[in-house]
C-alpha positions as CSV (number, residue, x, y, z in Angstrom):
1,M,-0.5,6.8,33.4
2,N,3.0,7.8,34.3
3,L,4.8,11.0,33.4
4,S,6.7,9.4,30.5
5,E,3.5,8.1,28.9
6,H,1.8,11.5,29.5
7,S,4.7,13.3,27.8
8,K,4.6,10.9,24.9
9,G,0.9,11.5,24.5
10,L,1.3,15.2,24.5
11,S,4.1,14.9,21.9
12,N,2.0,12.9,19.5
13,L,-0.9,15.3,20.0
14,R,1.4,18.2,19.1
15,K,2.5,16.4,16.0
16,V,-1.1,15.9,14.8
17,S,-1.9,19.5,15.7
18,I,1.0,20.8,13.7
19,L,0.1,18.7,10.7
20,I,-3.5,19.7,10.8
21,S,-2.4,23.4,11.1
22,V,-0.1,23.1,8.1
23,F,-2.9,21.3,6.1
24,C,-5.3,24.1,6.9
25,L,-2.8,26.8,6.0
26,S,-2.2,25.0,2.7
27,L,-5.9,25.1,2.0
28,G,-6.0,28.8,2.8
29,L,-3.1,29.4,0.3
30,V,-5.0,27.4,-2.3
31,K,-8.0,29.7,-1.9
32,T,-5.8,32.7,-2.1
33,L,-4.4,31.6,-5.4
34,S,-8.0,31.5,-6.7
35,A,-7.7,27.8,-7.7
36,Q,-10.4,25.2,-7.5
37,P,-9.8,23.2,-4.3
38,T,-11.5,20.0,-3.3
39,F,-11.2,18.1,0.0
40,Q,-11.5,14.5,1.0
41,F,-11.5,12.7,4.3
42,T,-11.2,9.0,5.1
43,I,-11.6,7.3,8.5
44,Q,-11.1,3.6,9.0
45,S,-11.7,2.3,12.4
46,W,-11.5,-1.4,13.2
47,A,-11.8,-4.1,15.9
48,T,-9.5,-7.1,15.9
49,Y,-9.7,-10.6,17.4
50,T,-6.5,-12.6,17.4
51,S,-5.6,-16.1,18.5
52,Y,-1.9,-16.4,19.6
53,D,0.3,-19.4,20.1
54,K,2.9,-19.0,22.8
55,Y,6.0,-21.2,22.5
56,E,8.6,-22.0,25.2
57,F,11.8,-24.0,25.2
58,N,11.5,-27.5,26.7
59,S,13.4,-28.5,29.9
60,D,16.8,-29.0,28.1
61,S,16.3,-26.0,25.8
62,S,16.6,-28.3,22.8
63,A,13.3,-27.4,21.1
64,L,10.4,-25.0,21.3
65,V,7.1,-26.5,22.5
66,L,3.6,-25.0,22.5
67,D,3.0,-23.6,26.0
68,E,-0.5,-22.1,25.5
69,T,-2.9,-20.5,23.0
70,T,-4.2,-17.2,24.1
71,T,-6.6,-14.7,22.5
72,Q,-6.7,-10.9,22.3
73,L,-9.4,-8.4,21.4
74,G,-8.7,-4.8,20.6
75,A,-9.9,-1.7,18.7
76,G,-8.2,1.2,17.0
77,I,-7.9,3.6,14.1
78,R,-6.3,2.2,11.0
79,R,-6.4,5.3,8.9
80,A,-7.5,9.0,9.3
81,R,-6.6,10.6,6.1
82,L,-7.0,14.3,5.1
83,R,-6.5,15.2,1.5
84,G,-6.6,18.4,-0.5
85,K,-6.5,18.8,-4.3
86,M,-6.1,22.0,-6.4
87,T,-6.3,22.7,-10.1
88,K,-5.1,25.9,-11.7
89,G,-4.6,26.0,-15.4
90,N,-2.4,23.1,-16.5
91,V,-1.2,22.5,-12.9
92,D,-2.7,20.0,-10.4
93,A,-1.5,19.7,-6.8
94,F,-2.3,17.0,-4.3
95,V,-1.4,16.7,-0.6
96,Q,-2.3,13.9,1.9
97,F,-1.8,13.6,5.6
98,D,-2.5,10.7,7.9
99,A,-3.7,12.0,11.3
100,A,-3.5,8.6,12.9
101,T,0.3,8.4,12.5
102,A,1.1,12.1,12.1
103,T,2.7,11.4,8.7
104,M,2.7,13.3,5.5
105,M,1.8,10.7,2.8
106,D,1.8,12.5,-0.5
107,A,2.8,16.0,-1.7
108,Q,2.9,16.1,-5.5
109,I,2.5,18.6,-8.4
110,D,1.4,17.7,-11.9
111,Y,1.9,19.7,-15.1
112,N,-0.5,18.6,-17.8
113,F,0.8,19.1,-21.3
114,N,-2.4,17.7,-22.8
115,D,-5.0,15.0,-22.0
116,N,-2.6,12.3,-22.8
117,M,0.6,13.3,-21.0
118,K,1.7,14.9,-17.8
119,V,4.8,15.3,-15.6
120,R,4.7,14.7,-11.8
121,L,7.2,15.8,-9.2
122,G,7.2,15.3,-5.4
123,R,6.4,12.4,-3.1
124,F,3.8,10.0,-4.6
125,V,2.8,6.5,-5.3
126,G,4.7,5.7,-8.5
127,A,5.1,2.9,-10.9
128,G,5.1,-0.4,-9.1
129,S,2.9,-3.3,-7.9
130,Q,-0.8,-2.8,-8.5
131,A,-1.4,-4.7,-5.3
132,G,0.5,-2.0,-3.4
133,G,-0.3,1.7,-3.1
134,I,-1.8,2.0,-6.6
135,T,-4.9,0.4,-5.1
136,S,-6.5,3.2,-3.1
137,H,-6.9,2.7,0.6
138,T,-10.6,3.3,0.1
139,A,-10.8,0.3,-2.3
140,I,-8.9,-2.4,-0.4
141,D,-10.7,-5.7,-0.8
142,F,-9.9,-7.2,2.6
143,A,-8.7,-5.7,5.9
144,E,-5.3,-4.9,4.5
145,R,-3.6,-4.8,1.1
146,S,-2.3,-8.0,-0.3
147,I,1.0,-9.3,1.1
148,V,2.2,-9.3,-2.5
149,G,2.1,-5.5,-2.6
150,R,3.3,-5.1,1.0
151,K,6.3,-7.4,0.7
152,W,7.2,-6.0,-2.7
153,S,7.2,-2.4,-1.4
154,S,9.3,-3.2,1.6
155,A,11.9,-5.0,-0.6
156,V,12.3,-2.1,-3.0
157,G,12.7,0.6,-0.3
158,R,9.2,2.0,-0.4
159,P,7.6,0.8,2.9
160,D,4.5,3.0,2.5
161,Y,4.4,2.5,-1.3
162,R,5.6,6.1,-1.9
163,T,8.9,7.6,-3.1
164,L,10.3,11.0,-3.9
165,G,10.9,11.6,-7.6
166,M,9.7,12.6,-11.0
167,A,7.5,10.7,-13.4
168,V,6.2,11.1,-17.0
169,I,2.7,9.7,-17.1
170,G,0.8,9.3,-20.3
171,K,-1.5,7.4,-22.6
172,F,-0.9,6.1,-26.1
173,N,-3.8,4.6,-27.9
174,R,-5.1,1.9,-25.5
175,F,-2.0,1.8,-23.4
176,N,-1.2,3.8,-20.2
177,Y,2.5,4.2,-19.4
178,Q,4.7,5.7,-16.7
179,V,8.5,6.3,-16.6
180,M,9.7,7.2,-13.1
181,A,13.1,8.5,-11.9
182,Q,13.2,8.4,-8.1
183,N,15.5,8.5,-5.1
184,G,15.3,4.8,-4.4
185,D,15.2,5.1,-0.6
186,A,11.7,6.5,0.1
187,N,13.0,8.2,3.3
188,L,15.7,10.1,1.3
189,N,14.6,13.7,0.8
190,L,17.4,14.5,-1.5
191,I,19.9,17.3,-0.9
192,P,22.5,18.4,-3.6
193,Y,25.6,16.8,-2.1
194,G,26.9,14.1,0.2
195,T,23.6,12.1,0.1
196,K,23.7,8.4,0.8
197,S,20.9,5.8,0.7
198,S,20.4,3.7,3.7
199,N,21.2,0.7,1.5
200,S,24.6,2.0,0.2
201,D,27.8,3.4,1.5
202,E,28.3,5.4,-1.7
203,D,26.9,8.8,-2.6
204,T,23.7,8.4,-4.6
205,G,25.3,10.0,-7.7
206,A,23.7,11.4,-10.8
207,I,21.8,8.2,-11.9
208,P,18.3,7.9,-10.4
209,Q,16.4,4.7,-9.6
210,L,14.3,3.9,-12.7
211,D,10.9,2.2,-12.9
212,F,8.7,1.6,-16.0
213,A,5.1,0.6,-16.1
214,I,2.5,-0.1,-18.8
215,S,-1.1,-1.1,-18.6
216,S,-4.2,-1.5,-20.7
217,K,-7.9,-2.1,-20.5
218,I,-9.1,-5.0,-22.7
219,G,-12.8,-4.7,-23.5
220,S,-15.1,-3.4,-20.8
221,A,-14.1,-5.8,-18.0
222,M,-10.4,-6.7,-18.1
223,N,-7.4,-4.6,-16.9
224,V,-3.8,-5.9,-17.3
225,G,-0.4,-4.4,-16.6
226,L,3.3,-4.9,-16.1
227,H,6.0,-3.0,-14.2
228,Y,9.8,-3.3,-14.1
229,G,12.2,-1.6,-11.7
230,L,16.0,-1.4,-12.4
231,P,18.6,-1.9,-9.7
232,N,21.0,0.9,-8.7
233,E,24.0,-0.2,-6.7
234,D,24.4,3.4,-5.3
235,R,20.8,3.5,-4.2
236,I,18.6,0.4,-3.9
237,N,20.4,-2.5,-5.5
238,V,17.2,-4.4,-6.2
239,S,15.4,-5.1,-9.4
240,S,11.7,-6.1,-9.5
241,A,9.0,-7.2,-11.9
242,T,5.3,-7.1,-11.1
243,G,2.1,-7.8,-13.0
244,F,-1.7,-7.9,-12.6
245,F,-4.8,-9.2,-14.3
246,Y,-8.1,-7.8,-13.0
247,F,-11.6,-8.7,-14.2
248,K,-14.6,-6.7,-13.2
249,P,-17.7,-6.3,-15.4
250,S,-18.9,-2.8,-16.1
251,D,-22.3,-3.8,-14.7
252,Y,-21.1,-5.2,-11.4
253,T,-24.4,-5.7,-9.6
254,K,-26.3,-8.5,-7.8
255,G,-25.1,-11.9,-9.2
256,A,-21.9,-10.6,-10.8
257,F,-18.4,-11.9,-10.2
258,R,-15.0,-10.2,-10.3
259,S,-11.5,-11.5,-9.8
260,K,-7.9,-10.4,-9.3
261,V,-4.4,-12.0,-10.0
262,D,-1.2,-10.3,-8.7
263,F,2.4,-11.3,-9.2
264,A,5.7,-9.9,-8.0
265,R,9.4,-11.0,-8.3
266,V,12.2,-9.1,-6.5
267,V,15.9,-9.8,-6.9
268,N,18.4,-8.4,-4.4
269,H,21.7,-7.9,-6.0
270,A,23.5,-6.5,-2.9
271,N,25.4,-9.8,-2.2
272,A,27.6,-12.1,-4.2
273,D,24.6,-14.4,-4.9
274,D,21.3,-12.8,-5.9
275,E,18.4,-13.4,-3.5
276,V,15.1,-13.9,-5.4
277,S,11.8,-13.3,-3.7
278,L,8.5,-14.4,-5.3
279,G,4.9,-13.7,-4.5
280,W,1.5,-14.1,-6.0
281,G,-2.2,-13.6,-5.0
282,L,-5.6,-14.6,-6.1
283,G,-9.0,-13.1,-5.2
284,G,-12.6,-13.8,-6.2
285,F,-15.6,-11.7,-5.3
286,F,-19.4,-12.2,-5.7
287,M,-22.2,-9.7,-5.3
288,L,-24.7,-11.5,-3.2
289,S,-27.1,-8.6,-3.2
290,E,-27.0,-4.9,-4.1
291,K,-25.5,-4.2,-0.6
292,I,-23.5,-7.3,0.2
293,E,-20.3,-8.6,-1.4
294,L,-18.6,-11.9,-0.5
295,G,-14.9,-12.5,-1.2
296,A,-12.2,-15.1,-0.8
297,G,-8.5,-14.9,-1.5
298,Y,-5.1,-16.6,-1.2
299,Q,-1.8,-14.7,-1.1
300,T,1.7,-16.1,-0.7
301,W,5.3,-14.8,-0.4
302,D,8.6,-16.7,-0.6
303,K,11.4,-14.5,0.8
304,N,14.1,-16.6,-0.8
305,V,13.3,-19.2,-3.4
306,D,16.6,-21.0,-2.8
307,V,15.8,-21.5,0.9
308,D,13.5,-24.2,2.1
309,K,10.6,-23.6,4.5
310,D,10.6,-19.7,4.4
311,A,7.4,-19.1,2.5
312,F,4.2,-17.9,4.1
313,G,0.7,-16.8,3.1
314,N,-2.8,-15.8,3.9
315,I,-6.2,-17.4,3.2
316,L,-8.9,-14.8,3.4
317,L,-12.7,-14.8,3.7
318,A,-14.6,-11.6,3.7
319,A,-18.1,-10.1,3.7
320,S,-18.6,-6.4,2.9
321,Y,-21.8,-4.4,3.4
322,S,-22.6,-0.9,2.1
323,P,-25.9,0.7,3.0
324,D,-25.7,2.9,-0.1
325,P,-24.8,0.8,-3.2
326,D,-24.6,3.9,-5.4
327,H,-21.8,5.2,-3.2
328,W,-20.3,1.9,-2.2
329,K,-17.1,3.2,-0.5
330,D,-18.7,6.1,1.4
331,S,-19.9,4.0,4.3
332,L,-18.6,0.5,4.3
333,F,-18.4,-2.4,6.7
334,K,-16.1,-5.3,6.3
335,L,-15.8,-8.5,8.3
336,V,-12.6,-10.3,7.3
337,A,-11.1,-13.6,8.6
338,T,-7.4,-14.2,7.8
339,F,-5.9,-17.6,8.3
340,K,-2.1,-17.4,8.2
341,T,0.0,-20.2,6.8
342,A,3.8,-20.8,7.0
343,E,6.3,-23.5,5.9
344,A,8.5,-22.8,9.0
345,D,8.0,-24.9,12.1
346,N,6.0,-23.3,14.9
347,E,4.8,-20.5,12.7
348,P,2.7,-18.4,12.3
349,L,2.3,-17.4,15.9
350,D,-1.0,-15.8,15.2
351,P,-2.7,-18.2,12.8
352,L,-6.2,-16.5,13.0
353,V,-7.0,-12.8,12.8
354,I,-10.5,-11.5,12.5
355,H,-11.1,-7.8,11.6
356,L,-14.2,-5.7,11.6
357,V,-13.5,-2.6,9.6
358,W,-15.8,0.5,9.4
359,Q,-14.9,3.0,6.7
360,A,-16.3,6.5,6.3
361,Y,-15.2,8.2,3.1
362,M,-16.2,11.9,2.7
363,H,-15.6,13.7,-0.6
């Protein structure tokens, strides 16, 4: 290891140490306030096997030709999350750090008016694609979240699914709703003046980015929902519509089946001609035994529906094993094969990826 690599390693270690220190001090403050703190920890380690196609130009540099197919094997930490929750009176607070990336993920405060309505302020996963951050990292079906949620979040300026803003969250009869006013650019920790989004040359102004969501549970097995985000030319000039339909019986045991359908449409209004992106995903899962679930899925994303041969997708096969069915997520093993597809020539470069994921969830 050279001096530069050593210094970089020490720098990353300091970042993690600082975050853990802040987290622990926060927990100490919570106890000082005589609140009711709870703590959660998640570790997801994984090993990955990849086949990789290497292309080179031919002798006259007129075309790419396959030079060789190589393979790669590696291991790493996907997530190492530390979370703290506190409740005092009508106020709930939640903070989450990821030690693997030395990143603050969430920092939010809720004020509960009653059981059916609350206001949230801070950095949080707000109204958006159900296939994105609304699906907890402890409940991901395959190795990663669907490309529907991932590509949607990147397109609307929320690469880690989160944003800074305020939301009214409530329930009316059988419907859950959320109205969110946010900064648009998730990296924009707003100051009172002279603030510009990375996607605009103008000051952000007084009008926030607005998102609306509604969902409902139908019977005991079906959940449906819709979301719409408005464009804002001074923030993120993108509109989006997402939806989901999930089926899971209340008695999901051996021999039972569940399914998922996700949809997202994003329109970029930044140029003279709107650019429309479209994605959808399907997933089906079967409980082979009390401890083993089998799953299969297909996900696709078309970056621009007016451009030929730019769509791509994933075909997924998975087997999940939990030694404790009553606490399925606490210790979970997943073996996932991802077969990548693409309309473009000579893509994808890595057509096959196999993940072995081991999750430990302590709460």
